[in-house]
PDB file as gemmi writes it, atoms N, CA and C in Angstrom:
CRYST1    1.000    1.000    1.000  90.00  90.00  90.00 P 1                      
ATOM      1  N   MET A   1     -10.634  22.333 -16.191  1.00  0.00           N  
ATOM      2  CA  MET A   1     -10.112  23.231 -17.123  1.00  0.00           C  
ATOM      3  C   MET A   1      -9.646  21.897 -18.036  1.00  0.00           C  
ATOM      4  N   SER A   2      -9.962  21.741 -18.983  1.00  0.00           N  
ATOM      5  CA  SER A   2      -9.312  20.601 -20.047  1.00  0.00           C  
ATOM      6  C   SER A   2      -7.960  20.783 -20.054  1.00  0.00           C  
ATOM      7  N   MET A   3      -7.639  19.456 -20.233  1.00  0.00           N  
ATOM      8  CA  MET A   3      -5.642  19.583 -20.365  1.00  0.00           C  
ATOM      9  C   MET A   3      -5.240  20.401 -21.956  1.00  0.00           C  
ATOM     10  N   SER A   4      -6.209  20.438 -23.057  1.00  0.00           N  
ATOM     11  CA  SER A   4      -5.607  21.481 -24.043  1.00  0.00           C  
ATOM     12  C   SER A   4      -5.590  22.845 -23.485  1.00  0.00           C  
ATOM     13  N   GLU A   5      -6.630  23.303 -22.829  1.00  0.00           N  
ATOM     14  CA  GLU A   5      -6.554  24.651 -22.097  1.00  0.00           C  
ATOM     15  C   GLU A   5      -5.241  24.933 -21.067  1.00  0.00           C  
ATOM     16  N   GLU A   6      -4.786  24.014 -20.616  1.00  0.00           N  
ATOM     17  CA  GLU A   6      -3.149  24.260 -20.078  1.00  0.00           C  
ATOM     18  C   GLU A   6      -2.148  24.066 -20.257  1.00  0.00           C  
ATOM     19  N   MET A   7      -1.777  23.639 -21.441  1.00  0.00           N  
ATOM     20  CA  MET A   7      -0.915  23.563 -22.747  1.00  0.00           C  
ATOM     21  C   MET A   7      -0.281  24.699 -23.684  1.00  0.00           C  
ATOM     22  N   LYS A   8       0.571  25.271 -23.781  1.00  0.00           N  
ATOM     23  CA  LYS A   8       1.581  25.829 -24.254  1.00  0.00           C  
ATOM     24  C   LYS A   8       2.474  25.941 -25.229  1.00  0.00           C  
ATOM     25  N   ALA A   9       2.255  26.626 -26.016  1.00  0.00           N  
ATOM     26  CA  ALA A   9       3.507  26.582 -26.856  1.00  0.00           C  
ATOM     27  C   ALA A   9       5.058  26.886 -26.492  1.00  0.00           C  
ATOM     28  N   CYS A  10       5.977  25.957 -26.028  1.00  0.00           N  
ATOM     29  CA  CYS A  10       7.137  26.314 -25.963  1.00  0.00           C  
ATOM     30  C   CYS A  10       7.997  27.732 -26.729  1.00  0.00           C  
ATOM     31  N   PRO A  11       8.353  29.006 -25.838  1.00  0.00           N  
ATOM     32  CA  PRO A  11       8.942  29.801 -26.662  1.00  0.00           C  
ATOM     33  C   PRO A  11      10.538  29.549 -27.194  1.00  0.00           C  
ATOM     34  N   ILE A  12      11.006  28.625 -27.405  1.00  0.00           N  
ATOM     35  CA  ILE A  12      12.105  28.288 -27.424  1.00  0.00           C  
ATOM     36  C   ILE A  12      12.366  27.256 -28.684  1.00  0.00           C  
ATOM     37  N   CYS A  13      11.424  25.673 -28.823  1.00  0.00           N  
ATOM     38  CA  CYS A  13      11.797  25.270 -28.975  1.00  0.00           C  
ATOM     39  C   CYS A  13      10.029  24.884 -30.293  1.00  0.00           C  
ATOM     40  N   GLU A  14       9.146  25.547 -29.338  1.00  0.00           N  
ATOM     41  CA  GLU A  14       7.993  26.102 -30.397  1.00  0.00           C  
ATOM     42  C   GLU A  14       7.374  24.604 -29.915  1.00  0.00           C  
ATOM     43  N   SER A  15       7.211  23.891 -29.356  1.00  0.00           N  
ATOM     44  CA  SER A  15       6.731  22.380 -29.384  1.00  0.00           C  
ATOM     45  C   SER A  15       5.402  22.689 -28.867  1.00  0.00           C  
ATOM     46  N   PRO A  16       4.367  22.729 -29.138  1.00  0.00           N  
ATOM     47  CA  PRO A  16       2.933  22.844 -28.964  1.00  0.00           C  
ATOM     48  C   PRO A  16       2.233  21.653 -27.095  1.00  0.00           C  
ATOM     49  N   TYR A  17       3.209  21.150 -26.781  1.00  0.00           N  
ATOM     50  CA  TYR A  17       3.004  20.332 -25.449  1.00  0.00           C  
ATOM     51  C   TYR A  17       3.497  20.816 -23.851  1.00  0.00           C  
ATOM     52  N   GLY A  18       3.485  22.440 -23.922  1.00  0.00           N  
ATOM     53  CA  GLY A  18       3.946  22.647 -22.373  1.00  0.00           C  
ATOM     54  C   GLY A  18       2.823  22.585 -21.532  1.00  0.00           C  
ATOM     55  N   TYR A  19       4.093  22.145 -20.381  1.00  0.00           N  
ATOM     56  CA  TYR A  19       2.743  22.142 -19.542  1.00  0.00           C  
ATOM     57  C   TYR A  19       2.648  22.434 -18.461  1.00  0.00           C  
ATOM     58  N   PHE A  20       1.930  23.062 -17.364  1.00  0.00           N  
ATOM     59  CA  PHE A  20       1.429  23.753 -16.385  1.00  0.00           C  
ATOM     60  C   PHE A  20       1.757  22.685 -15.595  1.00  0.00           C  
ATOM     61  N   THR A  21       2.936  23.852 -14.255  1.00  0.00           N  
ATOM     62  CA  THR A  21       3.612  23.019 -13.557  1.00  0.00           C  
ATOM     63  C   THR A  21       3.375  23.570 -12.382  1.00  0.00           C  
ATOM     64  N   GLY A  22       2.205  25.261 -12.221  1.00  0.00           N  
ATOM     65  CA  GLY A  22       1.997  25.379 -11.238  1.00  0.00           C  
ATOM     66  C   GLY A  22       2.723  27.518 -11.124  1.00  0.00           C  
ATOM     67  N   ASN A  23       1.886  28.439 -10.192  1.00  0.00           N  
ATOM     68  CA  ASN A  23       2.419  29.276 -10.015  1.00  0.00           C  
ATOM     69  C   ASN A  23       2.443  29.941 -11.575  1.00  0.00           C  
ATOM     70  N   ASN A  24       2.147  29.727 -12.424  1.00  0.00           N  
ATOM     71  CA  ASN A  24       1.896  30.367 -14.426  1.00  0.00           C  
ATOM     72  C   ASN A  24       3.003  29.975 -14.217  1.00  0.00           C  
ATOM     73  N   SER A  25       3.150  28.962 -13.783  1.00  0.00           N  
ATOM     74  CA  SER A  25       4.948  28.095 -14.506  1.00  0.00           C  
ATOM     75  C   SER A  25       4.550  27.082 -15.474  1.00  0.00           C  
ATOM     76  N   TYR A  26       5.363  27.123 -16.674  1.00  0.00           N  
ATOM     77  CA  TYR A  26       5.399  25.718 -17.932  1.00  0.00           C  
ATOM     78  C   TYR A  26       6.639  25.290 -18.089  1.00  0.00           C  
ATOM     79  N   THR A  27       5.997  23.849 -18.532  1.00  0.00           N  
ATOM     80  CA  THR A  27       8.048  22.854 -18.892  1.00  0.00           C  
ATOM     81  C   THR A  27       7.322  22.372 -20.021  1.00  0.00           C  
ATOM     82  N   CYS A  28       8.714  22.363 -20.700  1.00  0.00           N  
ATOM     83  CA  CYS A  28       8.663  21.689 -22.392  1.00  0.00           C  
ATOM     84  C   CYS A  28       9.343  19.809 -22.190  1.00  0.00           C  
ATOM     85  N   PRO A  29       7.953  19.335 -22.539  1.00  0.00           N  
ATOM     86  CA  PRO A  29       8.292  17.825 -22.553  1.00  0.00           C  
ATOM     87  C   PRO A  29       9.580  17.308 -23.535  1.00  0.00           C  
ATOM     88  N   GLU A  30       9.580  18.529 -24.359  1.00  0.00           N  
ATOM     89  CA  GLU A  30      10.701  18.277 -25.544  1.00  0.00           C  
ATOM     90  C   GLU A  30      12.390  18.562 -25.243  1.00  0.00           C  
ATOM     91  N   CYS A  31      12.465  20.019 -24.923  1.00  0.00           N  
ATOM     92  CA  CYS A  31      13.614  20.678 -24.858  1.00  0.00           C  
ATOM     93  C   CYS A  31      13.881  21.167 -23.424  1.00  0.00           C  
ATOM     94  N   SER A  32      12.966  20.721 -22.464  1.00  0.00           N  
ATOM     95  CA  SER A  32      13.096  20.800 -20.778  1.00  0.00           C  
ATOM     96  C   SER A  32      13.149  22.205 -21.134  1.00  0.00           C  
ATOM     97  N   HIS A  33      13.018  23.497 -21.273  1.00  0.00           N  
ATOM     98  CA  HIS A  33      12.574  24.753 -21.078  1.00  0.00           C  
ATOM     99  C   HIS A  33      11.299  24.674 -20.045  1.00  0.00           C  
ATOM    100  N   GLU A  34      12.291  25.624 -19.243  1.00  0.00           N  
ATOM    101  CA  GLU A  34      10.302  26.184 -18.108  1.00  0.00           C  
ATOM    102  C   GLU A  34      11.133  27.373 -18.365  1.00  0.00           C  
ATOM    103  N   TRP A  35       9.338  27.857 -18.541  1.00  0.00           N  
ATOM    104  CA  TRP A  35       9.533  29.277 -18.548  1.00  0.00           C  
ATOM    105  C   TRP A  35       7.861  29.804 -17.489  1.00  0.00           C  
ATOM    106  N   ASN A  36       7.717  31.153 -17.026  1.00  0.00           N  
ATOM    107  CA  ASN A  36       7.056  31.597 -16.295  1.00  0.00           C  
ATOM    108  C   ASN A  36       5.755  32.832 -17.454  1.00  0.00           C  
ATOM    109  N   LEU A  37       4.766  32.075 -17.581  1.00  0.00           N  
ATOM    110  CA  LEU A  37       3.948  32.653 -18.377  1.00  0.00           C  
ATOM    111  C   LEU A  37       3.811  34.524 -18.824  1.00  0.00           C  
ATOM    112  N   LYS A  38       3.241  35.039 -17.477  1.00  0.00           N  
ATOM    113  CA  LYS A  38       3.212  36.286 -17.396  1.00  0.00           C  
ATOM    114  C   LYS A  38       4.800  36.948 -17.654  1.00  0.00           C  
ATOM    115  N   LYS A  39       5.729  36.616 -17.503  1.00  0.00           N  
ATOM    116  CA  LYS A  39       7.292  37.179 -17.499  1.00  0.00           C  
ATOM    117  C   LYS A  39       6.890  36.935 -19.193  1.00  0.00           C  
ATOM    118  N   THR A  40       6.959  35.936 -19.833  1.00  0.00           N  
ATOM    119  CA  THR A  40       7.004  35.758 -21.511  1.00  0.00           C  
ATOM    120  C   THR A  40       5.937  36.879 -22.323  1.00  0.00           C  
ATOM    121  N   GLU A  41       4.867  36.581 -21.781  1.00  0.00           N  
ATOM    122  CA  GLU A  41       3.996  38.036 -21.883  1.00  0.00           C  
ATOM    123  C   GLU A  41       4.616  39.376 -22.298  1.00  0.00           C  
ATOM    124  N   ASN A  42       5.333  39.572 -20.682  1.00  0.00           N  
ATOM    125  CA  ASN A  42       4.950  40.859 -20.690  1.00  0.00           C  
ATOM    126  C   ASN A  42       7.020  41.153 -21.040  1.00  0.00           C  
ATOM    127  N   ASP A  43       7.890  40.272 -21.280  1.00  0.00           N  
ATOM    128  CA  ASP A  43       8.899  40.979 -21.617  1.00  0.00           C  
ATOM    129  C   ASP A  43       9.120  40.766 -23.108  1.00  0.00           C  
ATOM    130  N   SER A  44       9.729  42.386 -23.499  1.00  0.00           N  
ATOM    131  CA  SER A  44      10.801  42.317 -24.560  1.00  0.00           C  
ATOM    132  C   SER A  44      11.913  41.904 -25.097  1.00  0.00           C  
ATOM    133  N   PHE A  45      12.305  41.864 -25.858  1.00  0.00           N  
ATOM    134  CA  PHE A  45      13.864  41.548 -25.880  1.00  0.00           C  
ATOM    135  C   PHE A  45      14.568  42.350 -27.279  1.00  0.00           C  
ATOM    136  N   THR A  46      15.598  42.832 -27.707  1.00  0.00           N  
ATOM    137  CA  THR A  46      15.669  43.244 -29.098  1.00  0.00           C  
ATOM    138  C   THR A  46      17.080  41.819 -29.957  1.00  0.00           C  
ATOM    139  N   VAL A  47      16.712  42.042 -30.427  1.00  0.00           N  
ATOM    140  CA  VAL A  47      17.862  41.339 -31.635  1.00  0.00           C  
ATOM    141  C   VAL A  47      18.561  41.935 -32.598  1.00  0.00           C  
ATOM    142  N   ILE A  48      19.441  42.006 -32.828  1.00  0.00           N  
ATOM    143  CA  ILE A  48      20.123  42.762 -33.193  1.00  0.00           C  
ATOM    144  C   ILE A  48      21.307  42.321 -34.338  1.00  0.00           C  
ATOM    145  N   ASP A  49      21.614  42.349 -35.938  1.00  0.00           N  
ATOM    146  CA  ASP A  49      22.064  41.778 -37.039  1.00  0.00           C  
ATOM    147  C   ASP A  49      23.688  41.918 -36.491  1.00  0.00           C  
ATOM    148  N   CYS A  50      24.304  41.644 -37.667  1.00  0.00           N  
ATOM    149  CA  CYS A  50      26.033  42.127 -37.217  1.00  0.00           C  
ATOM    150  C   CYS A  50      25.963  43.628 -37.354  1.00  0.00           C  
ATOM    151  N   ASN A  51      25.591  44.537 -37.978  1.00  0.00           N  
ATOM    152  CA  ASN A  51      26.006  45.543 -38.192  1.00  0.00           C  
ATOM    153  C   ASN A  51      24.655  46.719 -37.405  1.00  0.00           C  
ATOM    154  N   GLY A  52      24.400  46.092 -36.384  1.00  0.00           N  
ATOM    155  CA  GLY A  52      23.860  46.590 -35.372  1.00  0.00           C  
ATOM    156  C   GLY A  52      22.406  46.842 -35.592  1.00  0.00           C  
ATOM    157  N   ASN A  53      21.473  46.645 -36.753  1.00  0.00           N  
ATOM    158  CA  ASN A  53      20.570  46.948 -37.099  1.00  0.00           C  
ATOM    159  C   ASN A  53      19.219  45.802 -36.484  1.00  0.00           C  
ATOM    160  N   PRO A  54      18.201  46.831 -35.879  1.00  0.00           N  
ATOM    161  CA  PRO A  54      17.215  45.744 -34.792  1.00  0.00           C  
ATOM    162  C   PRO A  54      16.455  44.763 -36.013  1.00  0.00           C  
ATOM    163  N   LEU A  55      16.435  43.737 -35.321  1.00  0.00           N  
ATOM    164  CA  LEU A  55      15.627  42.691 -36.502  1.00  0.00           C  
ATOM    165  C   LEU A  55      14.236  42.497 -35.828  1.00  0.00           C  
ATOM    166  N   GLN A  56      13.257  42.279 -36.972  1.00  0.00           N  
ATOM    167  CA  GLN A  56      12.114  41.957 -36.262  1.00  0.00           C  
ATOM    168  C   GLN A  56      11.466  40.402 -37.091  1.00  0.00           C  
ATOM    169  N   ASN A  57      10.979  40.089 -36.137  1.00  0.00           N  
ATOM    170  CA  ASN A  57      10.016  38.352 -36.828  1.00  0.00           C  
ATOM    171  C   ASN A  57       9.365  38.686 -38.337  1.00  0.00           C  
ATOM    172  N   GLY A  58       9.515  37.877 -38.830  1.00  0.00           N  
ATOM    173  CA  GLY A  58       9.208  38.089 -40.563  1.00  0.00           C  
ATOM    174  C   GLY A  58      10.363  38.533 -41.391  1.00  0.00           C  
ATOM    175  N   ASP A  59      11.352  38.842 -40.663  1.00  0.00           N  
ATOM    176  CA  ASP A  59      12.491  40.019 -41.618  1.00  0.00           C  
ATOM    177  C   ASP A  59      12.982  38.379 -42.638  1.00  0.00           C  
ATOM    178  N   SER A  60      13.584  39.159 -43.407  1.00  0.00           N  
ATOM    179  CA  SER A  60      14.666  38.295 -44.677  1.00  0.00           C  
ATOM    180  C   SER A  60      16.338  38.724 -43.956  1.00  0.00           C  
ATOM    181  N   VAL A  61      17.144  37.756 -43.709  1.00  0.00           N  
ATOM    182  CA  VAL A  61      18.039  38.305 -43.830  1.00  0.00           C  
ATOM    183  C   VAL A  61      19.647  37.659 -44.805  1.00  0.00           C  
ATOM    184  N   ILE A  62      20.759  38.083 -44.974  1.00  0.00           N  
ATOM    185  CA  ILE A  62      21.384  37.231 -45.463  1.00  0.00           C  
ATOM    186  C   ILE A  62      22.849  37.004 -44.423  1.00  0.00           C  
ATOM    187  N   VAL A  63      23.211  35.825 -44.753  1.00  0.00           N  
ATOM    188  CA  VAL A  63      23.833  34.735 -43.707  1.00  0.00           C  
ATOM    189  C   VAL A  63      25.435  35.614 -44.523  1.00  0.00           C  
ATOM    190  N   ILE A  64      26.800  36.273 -43.928  1.00  0.00           N  
ATOM    191  CA  ILE A  64      27.670  37.137 -43.845  1.00  0.00           C  
ATOM    192  C   ILE A  64      29.052  35.961 -43.936  1.00  0.00           C  
ATOM    193  N   LYS A  65      28.543  34.555 -43.502  1.00  0.00           N  
ATOM    194  CA  LYS A  65      29.863  34.015 -43.580  1.00  0.00           C  
ATOM    195  C   LYS A  65      29.682  32.577 -43.843  1.00  0.00           C  
ATOM    196  N   ASN A  66      30.461  31.478 -44.295  1.00  0.00           N  
ATOM    197  CA  ASN A  66      30.474  30.227 -43.946  1.00  0.00           C  
ATOM    198  C   ASN A  66      29.967  29.819 -42.866  1.00  0.00           C  
ATOM    199  N   LEU A  67      28.580  29.130 -42.654  1.00  0.00           N  
ATOM    200  CA  LEU A  67      28.041  28.333 -41.479  1.00  0.00           C  
ATOM    201  C   LEU A  67      28.183  27.005 -41.241  1.00  0.00           C  
ATOM    202  N   PRO A  68      29.149  25.994 -41.005  1.00  0.00           N  
ATOM    203  CA  PRO A  68      29.250  24.587 -40.893  1.00  0.00           C  
ATOM    204  C   PRO A  68      28.094  24.216 -40.204  1.00  0.00           C  
ATOM    205  N   VAL A  69      27.297  22.870 -40.757  1.00  0.00           N  
ATOM    206  CA  VAL A  69      26.027  22.410 -39.989  1.00  0.00           C  
ATOM    207  C   VAL A  69      26.230  20.627 -39.531  1.00  0.00           C  
ATOM    208  N   LYS A  70      26.705  20.681 -38.403  1.00  0.00           N  
ATOM    209  CA  LYS A  70      26.445  19.610 -37.790  1.00  0.00           C  
ATOM    210  C   LYS A  70      25.693  18.537 -38.834  1.00  0.00           C  
ATOM    211  N   GLY A  71      26.528  16.940 -39.123  1.00  0.00           N  
ATOM    212  CA  GLY A  71      25.587  16.506 -39.881  1.00  0.00           C  
ATOM    213  C   GLY A  71      25.176  16.337 -41.201  1.00  0.00           C  
ATOM    214  N   ALA A  72      26.023  17.822 -41.757  1.00  0.00           N  
ATOM    215  CA  ALA A  72      25.625  17.993 -42.971  1.00  0.00           C  
ATOM    216  C   ALA A  72      26.789  18.102 -43.841  1.00  0.00           C  
ATOM    217  N   PRO A  73      27.267  17.470 -45.685  1.00  0.00           N  
ATOM    218  CA  PRO A  73      28.046  17.969 -45.856  1.00  0.00           C  
ATOM    219  C   PRO A  73      28.476  18.829 -46.490  1.00  0.00           C  
ATOM    220  N   LYS A  74      27.977  20.157 -46.093  1.00  0.00           N  
ATOM    221  CA  LYS A  74      28.398  21.268 -46.506  1.00  0.00           C  
ATOM    222  C   LYS A  74      28.138  22.154 -45.903  1.00  0.00           C  
ATOM    223  N   PRO A  75      28.592  23.335 -45.589  1.00  0.00           N  
ATOM    224  CA  PRO A  75      28.118  24.537 -45.032  1.00  0.00           C  
ATOM    225  C   PRO A  75      27.098  25.647 -45.516  1.00  0.00           C  
ATOM    226  N   ILE A  76      26.171  26.454 -44.880  1.00  0.00           N  
ATOM    227  CA  ILE A  76      25.236  26.906 -45.278  1.00  0.00           C  
ATOM    228  C   ILE A  76      26.047  27.994 -45.703  1.00  0.00           C  
ATOM    229  N   LYS A  77      26.196  28.778 -47.061  1.00  0.00           N  
ATOM    230  CA  LYS A  77      27.108  29.393 -47.958  1.00  0.00           C  
ATOM    231  C   LYS A  77      27.068  30.735 -47.551  1.00  0.00           C  
ATOM    232  N   SER A  78      28.497  31.507 -47.168  1.00  0.00           N  
ATOM    233  CA  SER A  78      27.917  33.313 -47.374  1.00  0.00           C  
ATOM    234  C   SER A  78      26.939  33.562 -48.241  1.00  0.00           C  
ATOM    235  N   GLY A  79      26.210  35.109 -47.899  1.00  0.00           N  
ATOM    236  CA  GLY A  79      24.701  35.401 -49.071  1.00  0.00           C  
ATOM    237  C   GLY A  79      24.129  34.543 -49.059  1.00  0.00           C  
ATOM    238  N   THR A  80      23.609  33.816 -48.093  1.00  0.00           N  
ATOM    239  CA  THR A  80      22.474  33.002 -48.487  1.00  0.00           C  
ATOM    240  C   THR A  80      21.392  33.728 -47.765  1.00  0.00           C  
ATOM    241  N   LYS A  81      20.314  33.856 -47.894  1.00  0.00           N  
ATOM    242  CA  LYS A  81      19.224  34.715 -48.029  1.00  0.00           C  
ATOM    243  C   LYS A  81      18.245  33.743 -47.230  1.00  0.00           C  
ATOM    244  N   VAL A  82      17.702  34.257 -46.329  1.00  0.00           N  
ATOM    245  CA  VAL A  82      16.652  33.368 -45.178  1.00  0.00           C  
ATOM    246  C   VAL A  82      15.373  34.067 -45.465  1.00  0.00           C  
ATOM    247  N   LYS A  83      14.673  33.829 -45.462  1.00  0.00           N  
ATOM    248  CA  LYS A  83      13.652  34.768 -45.390  1.00  0.00           C  
ATOM    249  C   LYS A  83      12.342  34.372 -44.120  1.00  0.00           C  
ATOM    250  N   ASN A  84      11.199  35.095 -43.733  1.00  0.00           N  
ATOM    251  CA  ASN A  84      10.604  34.928 -42.712  1.00  0.00           C  
ATOM    252  C   ASN A  84      11.372  34.178 -41.173  1.00  0.00           C  
ATOM    253  N   ILE A  85      11.771  35.107 -40.921  1.00  0.00           N  
ATOM    254  CA  ILE A  85      12.580  34.230 -39.401  1.00  0.00           C  
ATOM    255  C   ILE A  85      11.888  34.417 -38.551  1.00  0.00           C  
ATOM    256  N   ARG A  86      12.045  33.952 -37.328  1.00  0.00           N  
ATOM    257  CA  ARG A  86      11.170  33.922 -36.025  1.00  0.00           C  
ATOM    258  C   ARG A  86      12.765  34.310 -34.901  1.00  0.00           C  
ATOM    259  N   LEU A  87      12.015  35.591 -33.827  1.00  0.00           N  
ATOM    260  CA  LEU A  87      12.835  35.268 -33.000  1.00  0.00           C  
ATOM    261  C   LEU A  87      12.861  35.174 -31.850  1.00  0.00           C  
ATOM    262  N   VAL A  88      14.064  34.620 -31.290  1.00  0.00           N  
ATOM    263  CA  VAL A  88      13.996  34.133 -29.582  1.00  0.00           C  
ATOM    264  C   VAL A  88      14.992  34.542 -28.734  1.00  0.00           C  
ATOM    265  N   ASP A  89      14.083  34.509 -27.534  1.00  0.00           N  
ATOM    266  CA  ASP A  89      15.401  34.949 -26.068  1.00  0.00           C  
ATOM    267  C   ASP A  89      15.620  33.569 -25.975  1.00  0.00           C  
ATOM    268  N   ALA A  90      17.217  33.235 -27.152  1.00  0.00           N  
ATOM    269  CA  ALA A  90      18.456  31.984 -26.779  1.00  0.00           C  
ATOM    270  C   ALA A  90      19.153  32.677 -26.930  1.00  0.00           C  
ATOM    271  N   ASP A  91      19.986  31.591 -26.712  1.00  0.00           N  
ATOM    272  CA  ASP A  91      22.152  32.313 -27.663  1.00  0.00           C  
ATOM    273  C   ASP A  91      21.820  31.950 -28.890  1.00  0.00           C  
ATOM    274  N   HIS A  92      21.148  30.536 -29.798  1.00  0.00           N  
ATOM    275  CA  HIS A  92      21.120  31.442 -31.353  1.00  0.00           C  
ATOM    276  C   HIS A  92      18.989  31.958 -30.531  1.00  0.00           C  
ATOM    277  N   ASN A  93      19.461  32.978 -31.788  1.00  0.00           N  
ATOM    278  CA  ASN A  93      18.215  33.812 -31.181  1.00  0.00           C  
ATOM    279  C   ASN A  93      17.067  33.512 -32.418  1.00  0.00           C  
ATOM    280  N   ILE A  94      18.170  32.909 -33.643  1.00  0.00           N  
ATOM    281  CA  ILE A  94      16.696  33.719 -34.982  1.00  0.00           C  
ATOM    282  C   ILE A  94      16.310  31.725 -35.534  1.00  0.00           C  
ATOM    283  N   ASN A  95      15.159  31.435 -35.375  1.00  0.00           N  
ATOM    284  CA  ASN A  95      14.725  30.316 -35.406  1.00  0.00           C  
ATOM    285  C   ASN A  95      14.398  30.787 -37.519  1.00  0.00           C  
ATOM    286  N   CYS A  96      15.001  29.442 -38.161  1.00  0.00           N  
ATOM    287  CA  CYS A  96      14.491  29.903 -39.369  1.00  0.00           C  
ATOM    288  C   CYS A  96      14.441  28.296 -40.282  1.00  0.00           C  
ATOM    289  N   LYS A  97      14.041  28.417 -41.725  1.00  0.00           N  
ATOM    290  CA  LYS A  97      13.666  27.586 -42.667  1.00  0.00           C  
ATOM    291  C   LYS A  97      14.869  27.697 -43.622  1.00  0.00           C  
ATOM    292  N   ILE A  98      15.513  26.946 -43.855  1.00  0.00           N  
ATOM    293  CA  ILE A  98      16.789  26.713 -45.169  1.00  0.00           C  
ATOM    294  C   ILE A  98      17.043  26.348 -46.187  1.00  0.00           C  
ATOM    295  N   ASP A  99      16.370  26.535 -47.710  1.00  0.00           N  
ATOM    296  CA  ASP A  99      16.404  25.550 -48.111  1.00  0.00           C  
ATOM    297  C   ASP A  99      17.302  24.358 -48.605  1.00  0.00           C  
ATOM    298  N   GLY A 100      17.021  23.272 -48.318  1.00  0.00           N  
ATOM    299  CA  GLY A 100      18.163  22.289 -48.329  1.00  0.00           C  
ATOM    300  C   GLY A 100      18.745  21.982 -46.758  1.00  0.00           C  
ATOM    301  N   PHE A 101      18.467  22.340 -46.356  1.00  0.00           N  
ATOM    302  CA  PHE A 101      18.612  22.091 -44.364  1.00  0.00           C  
ATOM    303  C   PHE A 101      17.929  22.082 -43.559  1.00  0.00           C  
ATOM    304  N   GLY A 102      16.557  22.602 -43.803  1.00  0.00           N  
ATOM    305  CA  GLY A 102      15.472  22.127 -43.290  1.00  0.00           C  
ATOM    306  C   GLY A 102      15.482  23.335 -42.212  1.00  0.00           C  
ATOM    307  N   SER A 103      14.714  23.034 -40.874  1.00  0.00           N  
ATOM    308  CA  SER A 103      14.751  24.235 -39.936  1.00  0.00           C  
ATOM    309  C   SER A 103      15.315  23.784 -39.233  1.00  0.00           C  
ATOM    310  N   MET A 104      16.406  25.067 -38.694  1.00  0.00           N  
ATOM    311  CA  MET A 104      17.731  25.941 -38.088  1.00  0.00           C  
ATOM    312  C   MET A 104      17.785  27.209 -37.244  1.00  0.00           C  
ATOM    313  N   GLN A 105      18.747  26.439 -36.219  1.00  0.00           N  
ATOM    314  CA  GLN A 105      18.278  28.322 -35.146  1.00  0.00           C  
ATOM    315  C   GLN A 105      20.190  28.491 -35.368  1.00  0.00           C  
ATOM    316  N   LEU A 106      19.929  30.039 -35.803  1.00  0.00           N  
ATOM    317  CA  LEU A 106      21.425  30.854 -35.880  1.00  0.00           C  
ATOM    318  C   LEU A 106      21.480  31.668 -34.801  1.00  0.00           C  
ATOM    319  N   LYS A 107      22.320  32.217 -34.384  1.00  0.00           N  
ATOM    320  CA  LYS A 107      22.940  33.627 -34.056  1.00  0.00           C  
ATOM    321  C   LYS A 107      22.768  34.743 -35.016  1.00  0.00           C  
ATOM    322  N   SER A 108      22.446  35.809 -34.542  1.00  0.00           N  
ATOM    323  CA  SER A 108      22.412  37.186 -35.031  1.00  0.00           C  
ATOM    324  C   SER A 108      23.512  37.642 -35.800  1.00  0.00           C  
ATOM    325  N   GLU A 109      24.613  37.689 -35.134  1.00  0.00           N  
ATOM    326  CA  GLU A 109      25.700  37.905 -35.305  1.00  0.00           C  
ATOM    327  C   GLU A 109      26.344  37.719 -36.451  1.00  0.00           C  
ATOM    328  N   PHE A 110      25.962  36.423 -37.235  1.00  0.00           N  
ATOM    329  CA  PHE A 110      26.576  35.886 -38.677  1.00  0.00           C  
ATOM    330  C   PHE A 110      25.148  36.395 -39.515  1.00  0.00           C  
ATOM    331  N   VAL A 111      24.452  37.178 -39.470  1.00  0.00           N  
ATOM    332  CA  VAL A 111      23.393  37.652 -40.717  1.00  0.00           C  
ATOM    333  C   VAL A 111      23.182  39.282 -40.442  1.00  0.00           C  
ATOM    334  N   ARG A 112      23.153  39.884 -41.768  1.00  0.00           N  
ATOM    335  CA  ARG A 112      22.765  41.158 -41.857  1.00  0.00           C  
ATOM    336  C   ARG A 112      21.339  41.088 -42.209  1.00  0.00           C  
ATOM    337  N   ARG A 113      20.378  42.232 -41.721  1.00  0.00           N  
ATOM    338  CA  ARG A 113      19.271  42.592 -42.546  1.00  0.00           C  
ATOM    339  C   ARG A 113      19.092  42.782 -44.076  1.00  0.00           C  
ATOM    340  N   SER A 114      18.041  42.161 -44.745  1.00  0.00           N  
ATOM    341  CA  SER A 114      18.469  42.186 -45.867  1.00  0.00           C  
ATOM    342  C   SER A 114      17.467  43.791 -46.787  1.00  0.00           C  
TER     343      SER A 114                                                      
END                                                                             
């Protein structure tokens, strides 16, 4: 088995350098997340917005309140539309890119589906 076959993308930070640690387990060297490959493939999770609507990968959402960003001089304004979200099973369960801010992680409780 070659080295590239043993690496898997991290489900949290999406780093392509997750390495095999035995018993179908992988570890991400960038965020230190550990996961079981079989469990990740078989598990499904539901992410809901502030109104209780289920979200899916690729949805567009709207931010419902001003969100401060560490290191940024201004917050993400209420009403900002975010396109093509990616869902992850974590505390901040939405990965996205916001114009003027770059890659971000948001909590689904602060967005609504558009």
